[in-house]
C-alpha atoms as one frame of an Amber mdcrd trajectory, in Angstrom:
protein
   0.000   0.000   0.000   1.326   3.452  -0.895   0.339   6.621   0.946   0.466
   9.876  -0.996   0.389  12.525   1.686   2.206  15.608   2.892   1.911  14.506
   6.510   5.162  13.516   8.241   5.805   9.826   8.751   5.718  10.309  12.538
   2.054  11.349  12.359   1.080   8.481  10.083   2.991   5.796  12.001   3.595
   6.974  15.566   6.331   5.274  17.565   5.380   3.772  20.892   6.731   5.388
  24.060   8.467   2.139  25.064  10.836   2.437  22.087  12.071   5.845  23.273
  12.738   4.536  26.787  15.400   2.176  25.382  17.339   5.065  23.795  20.056
   7.111  25.443  22.823   9.534  24.486  26.352   8.437  25.272  29.814   9.769
  24.548  32.406   7.364  23.170  35.911   8.638  22.401  34.626  12.220  22.382
  31.759  11.502  19.953  28.160  11.831  21.137  25.937   9.003  19.926  22.244
   8.204  20.203  22.100   4.489  20.993  19.474   1.891  21.780  20.126  -0.927
  24.211  20.145  -4.293  22.437  21.198  -6.453  25.390  22.620  -5.932  28.879
  25.910  -4.323  27.796  25.447  -4.111  24.022  24.087  -1.030  22.285  23.184
  -0.275  18.671  24.112   3.123  17.239  21.070   4.973  15.918  22.530   8.429
  15.169  25.782  10.330  15.358  25.268  13.622  17.223  28.371  15.501  16.149
  29.178  18.578  14.116  32.505  17.091  12.994  32.161  15.616   9.472  35.001
  13.143  10.050  32.927  11.392  12.731  30.308  10.540  10.093  32.976   8.964
   7.882  34.427   6.825  10.678  33.183   3.238  10.264  33.104   2.535  14.001
  30.303   5.114  14.447  28.044   4.018  11.565  24.353   3.657  12.465  23.545
  -0.005  12.955  26.938  -0.807  14.464  26.876  -2.679  17.760  29.099  -1.432
  20.554  29.783  -2.921  23.955  29.734  -0.456  26.819  31.063  -1.132  30.275
  29.869   0.733  33.341  32.966   2.964  33.384  32.747   3.968  29.679  29.458
   5.844  29.892
């Protein structure tokens, strides 16, 4: 099914509040990242929150990458 509309996707298909509760902003090696917890210590990168273009080209910060965070790294 195709929707032809000018309405934003967020209004057509709202995300449940529970999905946002899993997300957090962390800093890894000086780069702020929006991540979502996948398991106890594993997180998936959703967005890079940086104004430095080289951070977007760095493969270790690509959205979809899994990173393991210890208690001391956050």
